[in-house]
C-alpha positions as CSV (number, residue, x, y, z in Angstrom):
1,M,-17.3,19.6,9.8
2,A,-20.8,19.0,11.0
3,A,-22.4,19.6,14.4
4,S,-22.9,16.6,16.6
5,P,-26.2,14.7,16.5
6,S,-28.4,15.2,19.5
7,H,-29.1,11.6,20.2
8,P,-26.7,9.6,22.4
9,L,-24.1,7.2,21.1
10,P,-25.6,3.7,21.0
11,F,-22.8,1.8,22.8
12,Q,-22.8,-0.5,25.7
13,S,-21.2,0.9,28.8
14,G,-17.4,0.7,28.5
15,S,-17.4,-0.5,24.9
16,K,-15.8,1.4,22.0
17,H,-16.9,1.9,18.5
18,I,-14.4,3.1,15.9
19,V,-15.2,4.3,12.4
20,V,-12.4,3.7,9.9
21,C,-12.8,5.6,6.7
22,G,-11.1,3.7,3.9
23,G,-11.0,0.0,3.0
24,G,-7.4,-0.2,1.7
25,V,-4.5,-1.9,3.4
26,I,-4.0,0.8,6.0
27,G,-7.7,0.8,7.0
28,A,-7.9,-3.0,7.0
29,C,-4.9,-3.3,9.2
30,T,-6.1,-0.7,11.6
31,A,-9.5,-2.4,11.8
32,Y,-7.9,-5.7,12.5
33,F,-5.7,-4.5,15.3
34,L,-8.5,-2.5,16.8
35,S,-10.7,-5.6,16.8
36,Q,-8.1,-7.6,18.7
37,N,-8.7,-5.4,21.8
38,Q,-11.2,-6.7,24.2
39,K,-10.6,-4.4,27.2
40,P,-12.9,-2.6,26.6
41,P,-14.6,-4.5,23.8
42,T,-14.1,-2.7,20.5
43,S,-16.3,-2.8,17.4
44,V,-15.3,-1.3,14.0
45,T,-17.2,0.1,11.1
46,V,-15.3,0.6,7.8
47,V,-16.7,3.1,5.3
48,E,-15.4,2.4,1.8
49,K,-16.4,4.4,-1.3
50,S,-15.8,1.6,-3.8
51,S,-14.8,-1.9,-2.6
52,P,-12.1,-3.1,-0.2
53,A,-8.6,-3.0,-1.8
54,C,-10.0,-1.4,-5.0
55,P,-7.4,1.2,-5.6
56,A,-3.6,0.9,-4.8
57,S,-4.0,-1.9,-2.2
58,G,-5.4,-4.2,-4.8
59,K,-3.0,-3.2,-7.6
60,A,0.3,-3.1,-5.7
61,G,3.2,-5.4,-5.9
62,G,3.1,-6.7,-2.3
63,F,6.9,-6.7,-1.9
64,L,8.2,-6.7,1.7
65,A,11.6,-5.7,2.9
66,L,13.1,-5.8,6.4
67,D,15.9,-3.2,6.1
68,W,15.5,-1.2,2.9
69,C,14.3,1.8,4.9
70,D,17.2,1.7,7.4
71,G,19.0,5.0,8.0
72,G,16.0,7.2,8.4
73,P,12.7,7.6,10.3
74,M,11.0,4.8,8.4
75,S,13.4,2.2,9.7
76,S,11.5,1.3,12.9
77,L,8.2,1.3,11.1
78,A,9.4,-1.0,8.3
79,R,11.2,-3.4,10.6
80,A,8.3,-3.8,13.0
81,S,5.9,-4.3,10.1
82,F,8.1,-6.9,8.4
83,R,8.0,-8.9,11.6
84,L,4.3,-8.4,12.0
85,H,3.7,-9.7,8.4
86,K,5.5,-12.9,9.4
87,S,3.5,-13.4,12.6
88,L,0.2,-12.5,10.9
89,S,1.0,-15.1,8.2
90,Q,1.4,-17.7,10.9
91,K,-1.8,-16.7,12.6
92,L,-3.9,-16.3,9.5
93,N,-2.4,-19.1,7.3
94,G,-1.0,-16.4,5.0
95,E,0.9,-18.9,2.9
96,E,-2.3,-20.5,1.7
97,V,-4.7,-17.6,2.0
98,Y,-2.9,-14.6,0.6
99,G,0.4,-15.8,-0.8
100,Y,2.9,-14.9,1.9
101,R,6.3,-16.3,1.2
102,A,10.0,-15.4,1.5
103,V,11.8,-14.4,-1.7
104,T,15.3,-13.9,-3.0
105,T,15.7,-10.4,-4.5
106,L,18.0,-9.6,-7.3
107,S,19.1,-6.4,-9.0
108,V,19.3,-7.0,-12.8
109,P,20.6,-4.5,-15.4
110,V,18.9,-5.0,-18.8
111,L,20.2,-3.4,-21.9
112,S,18.2,-2.5,-25.0
113,E,18.2,-5.1,-27.7
114,R,20.1,-2.9,-30.1
115,V,23.0,-2.5,-27.7
116,A,23.0,-6.0,-26.5
117,S,22.7,-7.7,-29.9
118,S,26.4,-8.3,-29.9
119,S,26.8,-8.5,-26.1
120,A,25.3,-11.9,-25.2
121,S,28.4,-12.8,-23.2
122,L,27.4,-10.1,-20.7
123,R,24.5,-12.2,-19.4
124,G,26.5,-14.9,-17.6
125,S,25.6,-15.0,-13.9
126,N,24.9,-17.9,-11.7
127,L,22.5,-15.7,-9.7
128,L,20.0,-15.4,-12.5
129,P,17.2,-18.0,-12.4
130,D,16.7,-20.0,-15.6
131,W,13.4,-18.3,-16.4
132,V,15.3,-14.9,-16.8
133,D,16.5,-16.0,-20.2
134,G,16.6,-12.7,-22.1
135,E,19.9,-12.3,-23.9
136,T,20.1,-8.6,-22.8
137,A,20.2,-9.3,-19.0
138,R,23.6,-8.5,-17.5
139,P,25.0,-10.2,-14.4
140,A,22.7,-9.9,-11.4
141,K,23.4,-8.8,-7.8
142,Q,21.6,-10.2,-4.8
143,I,20.0,-7.3,-2.8
144,G,17.7,-9.4,-0.6
145,T,17.6,-12.9,1.0
146,T,14.8,-15.1,2.2
147,E,15.5,-13.7,5.6
148,T,15.1,-10.0,4.6
149,T,12.6,-10.0,1.7
150,A,9.2,-11.5,1.2
151,Q,5.9,-10.9,-0.5
152,V,2.1,-11.1,-0.2
153,H,-0.7,-10.9,-2.6
154,P,-1.8,-7.4,-1.7
155,R,-5.5,-7.6,-2.5
156,L,-5.9,-11.0,-0.8
157,F,-3.9,-9.7,2.2
158,T,-6.1,-6.6,2.6
159,Q,-9.3,-8.6,2.3
160,T,-8.1,-11.2,4.7
161,L,-7.2,-8.7,7.4
162,L,-10.6,-6.9,6.9
163,S,-12.5,-10.2,7.2
164,A,-10.6,-11.2,10.3
165,S,-11.4,-7.9,11.9
166,E,-15.1,-8.8,11.7
167,A,-15.7,-5.1,11.0
168,K,-19.0,-3.9,9.6
169,V,-18.3,-2.6,6.0
170,I,-20.5,0.1,4.7
171,K,-20.3,1.3,1.1
172,G,-20.3,5.1,1.1
173,E,-18.2,8.2,1.1
174,V,-17.6,10.4,4.1
175,E,-18.7,13.9,3.6
176,T,-17.9,15.5,7.0
177,I,-16.5,14.6,10.4
178,I,-18.8,15.3,13.2
179,V,-17.1,17.4,15.9
180,E,-18.4,18.5,19.3
181,N,-16.4,20.5,21.7
182,G,-13.2,19.7,19.8
183,H,-13.9,15.9,19.8
184,A,-14.8,13.8,16.8
185,T,-18.0,11.9,17.5
186,G,-18.9,10.4,14.1
187,V,-19.2,10.9,10.4
188,V,-21.8,12.0,7.9
189,L,-22.0,10.1,4.6
190,K,-22.6,11.8,1.2
191,G,-25.9,11.3,-0.5
192,N,-28.2,10.0,2.1
193,K,-26.6,12.0,4.9
194,E,-26.5,9.0,7.1
195,V,-24.8,9.7,10.5
196,I,-22.5,7.1,12.0
197,P,-21.7,7.9,15.6
198,A,-18.2,6.9,16.9
199,D,-15.9,7.1,19.8
200,A,-13.1,7.8,17.4
201,V,-12.7,8.3,13.6
202,V,-9.7,7.1,11.5
203,L,-9.1,8.7,8.1
204,A,-7.2,6.1,6.0
205,L,-8.1,7.4,2.5
206,G,-4.8,7.2,0.7
207,P,-4.5,9.9,-2.0
208,W,-8.1,10.9,-1.4
209,S,-7.2,12.0,2.2
210,N,-7.2,15.7,1.6
211,R,-10.8,15.7,0.2
212,L,-11.7,16.2,3.9
213,S,-11.1,19.6,5.4
214,P,-9.4,18.5,8.6
215,I,-6.6,17.2,6.5
216,S,-6.6,19.6,3.6
217,E,-6.3,22.5,6.1
218,L,-3.1,21.0,7.6
219,F,-1.1,19.2,4.9
220,S,-1.3,18.0,1.3
221,V,-1.5,14.4,-0.1
222,S,-0.7,14.0,-3.8
223,G,-1.0,11.0,-6.0
224,L,1.7,9.3,-8.0
225,K,0.2,7.2,-10.8
226,A,1.9,3.8,-11.1
227,H,1.3,1.3,-13.9
228,S,1.4,-2.5,-13.7
229,I,0.5,-5.6,-15.6
230,V,-0.2,-9.1,-14.4
231,L,0.7,-12.1,-16.6
232,R,0.1,-15.8,-16.3
233,P,2.9,-17.8,-17.9
234,A,2.0,-21.0,-19.7
235,E,4.5,-22.9,-17.6
236,P,4.1,-21.2,-14.1
237,D,6.1,-24.0,-12.4
238,K,9.2,-22.8,-14.1
239,I,9.0,-19.4,-12.5
240,T,11.0,-19.4,-9.2
241,P,10.4,-17.0,-6.2
242,H,12.8,-14.4,-7.3
243,A,11.8,-10.7,-7.1
244,L,13.6,-8.6,-9.7
245,F,14.5,-5.0,-9.6
246,L,15.6,-4.0,-13.1
247,S,17.6,-1.2,-14.5
248,Y,16.2,-1.1,-18.1
249,Q,17.3,1.1,-21.0
250,P,14.7,1.0,-23.7
251,A,17.0,2.4,-26.3
252,P,20.7,3.6,-26.6
253,G,20.9,7.0,-24.8
254,A,17.4,6.8,-23.4
255,K,16.5,7.4,-19.8
256,M,17.0,4.4,-17.6
257,L,13.8,2.9,-16.2
258,D,13.4,0.9,-12.9
259,P,10.6,-1.7,-13.4
260,E,10.0,-4.4,-10.9
261,V,9.0,-8.1,-11.4
262,Y,7.3,-10.2,-8.8
263,P,6.3,-13.8,-9.5
264,R,3.5,-14.9,-7.2
265,P,2.7,-18.3,-5.8
266,T,-0.7,-18.1,-7.5
267,G,1.2,-18.7,-10.8
268,E,0.9,-15.1,-11.9
269,V,3.8,-12.6,-12.5
270,Y,3.3,-8.9,-11.6
271,I,5.4,-6.3,-13.4
272,C,5.2,-2.6,-12.4
273,G,6.9,0.7,-13.2
274,M,6.3,3.8,-15.4
275,S,5.2,6.2,-12.6
276,K,4.2,9.8,-13.1
277,D,2.5,12.7,-11.2
278,A,-1.1,13.0,-12.1
279,E,-4.4,14.4,-10.8
280,V,-6.2,11.9,-8.6
281,P,-9.8,11.3,-10.0
282,E,-12.8,11.3,-7.8
283,D,-13.8,7.7,-8.6
284,P,-11.1,5.1,-7.9
285,E,-12.9,2.7,-10.2
286,S,-12.3,5.1,-13.2
287,I,-8.5,4.7,-13.0
288,T,-7.0,3.1,-16.1
289,G,-3.5,2.7,-17.4
290,E,-2.0,4.7,-20.2
291,T,-1.4,2.8,-23.4
292,E,2.2,3.9,-23.8
293,S,3.2,2.9,-20.2
294,I,1.4,-0.5,-20.4
295,E,3.1,-1.3,-23.7
296,M,6.5,-0.5,-22.3
297,L,5.9,-2.9,-19.4
298,H,5.0,-5.6,-21.9
299,K,8.1,-4.9,-23.8
300,I,10.2,-5.1,-20.7
301,A,8.6,-8.3,-19.6
302,G,9.2,-10.0,-22.9
303,T,12.8,-8.7,-23.1
304,V,13.6,-10.2,-19.6
305,S,12.0,-13.6,-20.1
306,S,10.6,-15.6,-22.9
307,H,8.0,-16.9,-20.4
308,L,6.6,-13.4,-20.1
309,K,6.0,-12.7,-23.8
310,R,2.5,-11.5,-24.3
311,D,0.2,-13.7,-26.5
312,T,2.9,-16.3,-27.3
313,A,3.9,-17.5,-23.8
314,A,1.8,-15.6,-21.2
315,E,-1.9,-14.7,-20.8
316,V,-2.6,-11.1,-19.9
317,I,-4.6,-11.0,-16.6
318,A,-4.6,-7.3,-15.9
319,E,-3.3,-4.0,-17.4
320,Q,-3.9,-1.4,-14.7
321,A,-2.8,1.7,-12.8
322,C,-3.3,3.1,-9.3
323,F,-2.3,6.2,-7.3
324,L,0.2,6.0,-4.5
325,P,-0.3,8.6,-1.7
326,C,2.6,10.9,-1.2
327,T,3.4,13.7,1.2
328,D,5.6,16.8,0.8
329,D,8.3,15.5,3.1
330,G,8.1,11.9,1.9
331,L,7.0,10.5,5.3
332,P,3.6,8.9,6.1
333,V,1.3,10.8,8.4
334,I,0.1,8.7,11.3
335,G,-1.5,10.0,14.5
336,E,-4.2,12.3,16.0
337,L,-5.1,15.4,14.1
338,P,-4.1,18.6,16.0
339,G,-7.2,20.4,17.3
340,V,-9.6,17.5,16.9
341,K,-9.5,14.9,19.6
342,N,-10.3,11.3,18.7
343,C,-9.8,12.0,15.0
344,Y,-6.8,10.1,13.6
345,V,-5.1,10.0,10.2
346,A,-3.0,7.4,8.5
347,T,-1.9,8.1,4.9
348,G,1.1,9.0,2.7
349,H,2.8,5.6,2.7
350,S,3.7,5.9,-1.0
351,C,5.1,2.6,-2.4
352,W,5.5,1.1,1.0
353,G,1.9,0.9,2.0
354,I,1.6,-2.9,1.9
355,L,4.8,-3.3,3.8
356,N,4.0,-0.8,6.5
357,G,0.3,-1.5,6.9
358,P,0.6,-3.9,9.9
359,A,2.8,-1.7,12.0
360,T,0.7,1.4,11.1
361,G,-2.5,-0.4,12.1
362,A,-1.1,-1.8,15.3
363,S,0.5,1.5,16.4
364,L,-2.7,3.4,15.6
365,A,-4.9,1.0,17.5
366,E,-2.6,1.3,20.5
367,L,-2.7,5.1,20.3
368,I,-6.5,5.2,20.0
369,L,-7.3,2.6,22.8
370,E,-4.3,3.1,25.2
371,G,-3.2,6.6,24.5
372,K,0.3,5.6,23.4
373,S,1.9,3.4,20.7
374,T,4.4,0.8,21.9
375,T,4.8,-1.0,18.5
376,V,6.5,2.0,16.9
377,D,7.3,5.5,18.1
378,L,5.0,7.6,16.0
379,K,6.6,11.0,16.7
380,P,8.3,11.2,13.3
381,F,5.0,10.7,11.6
382,T,2.7,13.0,13.7
383,P,0.4,15.3,11.8
384,A,1.5,18.0,14.3
385,R,4.7,18.4,12.3
386,F,2.8,20.3,9.7
387,V,1.5,22.8,12.2
388,N,5.0,23.7,13.1
389,R,6.0,24.0,9.4
390,R,3.0,26.2,8.6
391,T,3.8,28.4,11.5
392,R,7.4,28.9,10.3
393,L,6.2,29.7,6.8
394,G,3.7,32.2,8.2
395,V,0.7,30.3,6.9
């Protein structure tokens, strides 16, 4: 951490200026809900190392579920966020601007071709849409309705929220948090050492969060490398809004895989899976997919649907990978950092970042500006839980 600059903060009396570090979905949602506050007037600066939605927020599936996190601490966050997604879509014309729509969600077991070559009769199911025409698909089960599951285009959603916030976006990397008398008063950028004063600082850096000492000294954020491909079928009108959660066995006796397929209203189809623990690189733009994982996703896509066969029926739009931010206890970290007033963190959302972005941003904005969150009770997600854990472990 750096010492505070000697010059005063350049803010009008009563106004607030917040620096949000990170231009992914969590940072964009936080900036948006901060900007909605006018008492006192609040301005936001977003510092982003690469470009908005460059890493996971631009390469995610964008799947939304109302009740899939029920039964645990995530339930209230997910339910509040699902409702906020719907209201944001109505306010920001999400259907047209970033592909918000309700979807029917199916669980579909898919056998390997060798096993299923003599088992075509297993496919019969009136739940399967016509475009899921692979002979190896077994009967489907509905696991989400248009009332409980939906989707957005994650990159367009993130960019829309950031634009609607009217935040000032600066390309740069935060080197240190400026702290004076236990209060965060700004950030220093790497390279040019530019100082950006602030009334509060938000660290929404995904798997890069523990590059900064206030976080790394308290808890760890690891990265799960997830692969995906994006295809454009030759006949996109035939692809109905059905999200597919597959159980796929690539060969007899092989480990079952759980890829996901999300058609988008833009005419593209997103397929993801093949995740693994890996070291998070410094540069988010350097992340590339591994050939074996990408090829497996193409194999799965072509097995499930003739409309998704590479080269013959579908154009390849993207072959990519991203890192999902994960914490040791599997819960996101949302709240003020212990020992540093006005310094807040929001990270560790794993595969539910797009879903939980709105409730995270709304709750954090309330906490920063009003001292308490009313959208969601943030106690289960407080960074202070790691202080207690470290104390018990004698760290």
